[in-house]
C-alpha positions, 0 to 999 in steps of 0.5 A: 888186343886190349892194353893193360893200364899201368897204375903208378899210384897206390891202390886203396881198398874201399874200406881203407879209403873211407876210414881215411875219410872218417879220420879226416872228417873227425880231425877237421870237424873236431867241434860242434856246430849250430846248423839251420835246416828244414826237417824233410823227413823224420822217423823213429826206430824200434831202439828209440833212435830218431832219424831225421833228414835235414834239407836247405831250399831256395825258391823250392829248389833243393840246395843241400841235404844230410842225415841227422841222428838223435840218439835214444840216450839224449832224445827224451831230454831234448824233446821234452825241453823242446815241446815244453818251450814250443808246445809242439813236437818235431815234425816234417816241414819244421825249420830248426836250429840244431847243435851238431857234430859231423860224423862219417861212417864207412857204411852209413856215410856222412851224418850229423849227430844232434847234441842240442835243439834251440827251442827259441829259434823254432818258437820264433820261426813258428810265430813268424809263420803264423804272422805270415799266415795272418798277413795273407788272410788279411790281404785276402779279406778273410781275417774277419770274414766269418764274423760278418755272420749274424747269429740267430736269436735262438741257437738250436741246430748245431753242427759239431766237428770233433772226435766222438771219443774226445773228452772235450766233445763229451764235456760239451754235450753234457753241458748242453744236455744238463742245462738248468733252463730245460733247453733242448738242442739238435746236434749232428757230429761230423767226425774228424781227426783232431791232431797229427799231420792229417788233422787239417785236411780231415777237419776241412773234409768235415766242413764240406760234409756239414755244409752239404748236409740237408739240415740248416744249422744255426752254428758250426762248433769246432771243439777239441779238448782233453788231449796234448797241447803239442799237436795244435799246429794244424789249427795254424794252417792256412788252408784250414783257416780259409775254410773256417773263414769262408764257412756258410755258418758262424763258426765257434771254436773251443780248442781246449787250452787256455794258453793257446790262441790259434789262427783258427780261433782268430778267423772264427766268428766266436772264440772260446777257450774250452768246449764247456765254455762254448756250451755255456755261451750258447746257453747264455744266448738262448737265456738272453732271448728268453728274458727279452721275450718275457720282458716284451710279453709283460710290456705288451700286456701292461701296455694293452691294459693301460690302453684299454683303460684309457680308451674306456675312460675316453669312451665313457667321457665322449658318451657322457658329453654327447648325451649332454650336448644332445639334450642341451641342443634339444632344450635350446631348440624347444625353447627357441620354438616356444619363444617364436610361437609366443612372439607370433601370437603376440604379433597377431593379437596386436594387429587385431587390437589395432584393427579393432581400434581403427574399426571403431574409429572409422565406425564413428566417422563412417557410420553410414557406410558401416555395414558395407565397410565392416563386412569388407574389413571382417573379410580382410581380417579373416584372410589375414588371420588365416595367412598368419596362422598358416605362416606360423604353422609353416615356420614351426614345421620348418624349425622342427624339421631342421632340429630333426636333421641336426639330431640325426647328424649328432647321432650318426657322429656318436655312432661313428665315434663308438665304432672307431673306438670299438675297432681300436679295442679289437686291434688291442685284443689281437695284440694280446692274442699274439702275446699269449704264451699259447702262441709261444708254445706253438714255436716248440717251447713247453712249460712244466709246472708243479702246484701251478708254479713253473719248474726251473730247477730239479731240486724244486721237485719231489719223488711221486710229484704230479707235474703238468707239462703244457705244450702246443695243443694240450697238457701232459700230466706226469708223475716223477718216479725218479730224479737223476742229477746226471753228475757222473763223470765220463771216462774220457 
């Protein structure tokens, strides 16, 4: 048989016991307390009350947990003050310092009622977490990693991560489309959630899609604008910062709030305050490249003109000098030949005279042998005369032959010099051909003229004006039917 236990103490009803606990709690904890805790969960009821679960962890181990309530009558004031000071809203995972009173209810149990929130503590905690994240990125070599990308001289293909309905995205596109320089861009939007708890993971997914895309982008633009500044904390998350730093594209950020500087801005290649500022920067990069090309084209043309002029002068001078040298050489050679011929004739005449004198002298002395010796002498004289004449002719022919060889050498050198200068002129003509604006048109640019002048602003045109657009391969003539300044504002 079962024995009935005898209860000697007073037996309480559950409600009576819990009422006494309630009295004990209220009497013991009869003032407010400042409590530090991490928001484990947060939810808002239909009646406007905000319910939180506070937790304390050590090495990821739960040490304590309690419910906390922020009643509707004080919620609006406390949250407004907190959001104004920190630019963030209360959310899961945030560490907060709360002024609370301890409460106990027989049905709902132990809870804390929130009287005040120390925004300065949360702000300091936010900054501490940001600094820890920055230190970790620096230790892993990612803080300036994306800035190592070298921007192309012209930005045309742009990947955009944003929300299609965001005002910042609309401002960015309008600024690019309505530029005064007539630049065109190829843009692809990869949509992402730009605020809230899922924003960071959504943006990371958009990065993955952009890099898997078959198109080669020049830059990737991450923009957000026109919304509240309370939901910018996602741009301070470590995983998103790592994804931006390791992107294969140079990343531009335009988060859209002047007083906010996020970790995403720090690790990006180029940080600008607003989406409009990002668009203006891209336009300035392209305009700078256009100015460099224009200046280089002018410099090449001027250099080529100067070089052609100098070579023309040098060629004319060389031709004149060569002609003068050839004539001088021929004149000197002819004079030398004439002098030698005259000298040979004089030598022959002198020898003949001396021979005649000797003949007369020997005639007187050897009159008896005159006929025989005279015959012999005349024979010798005739032989010597023929030899001298033949020697003179041979010498003349040799001199004439040498002159002809030297003349051929001079003419060949003149021809080689002319060919060298002609080759240099052909190279300069090729450089001028490459600098021709028609070659630049083959790269996808176009030039629009009105009355022969390049159009740079819409105000330079009139209705019914005939314009000529020059592209690679030809020209297109068009009539302006209507001008549209595109100044309407977007509703977003």
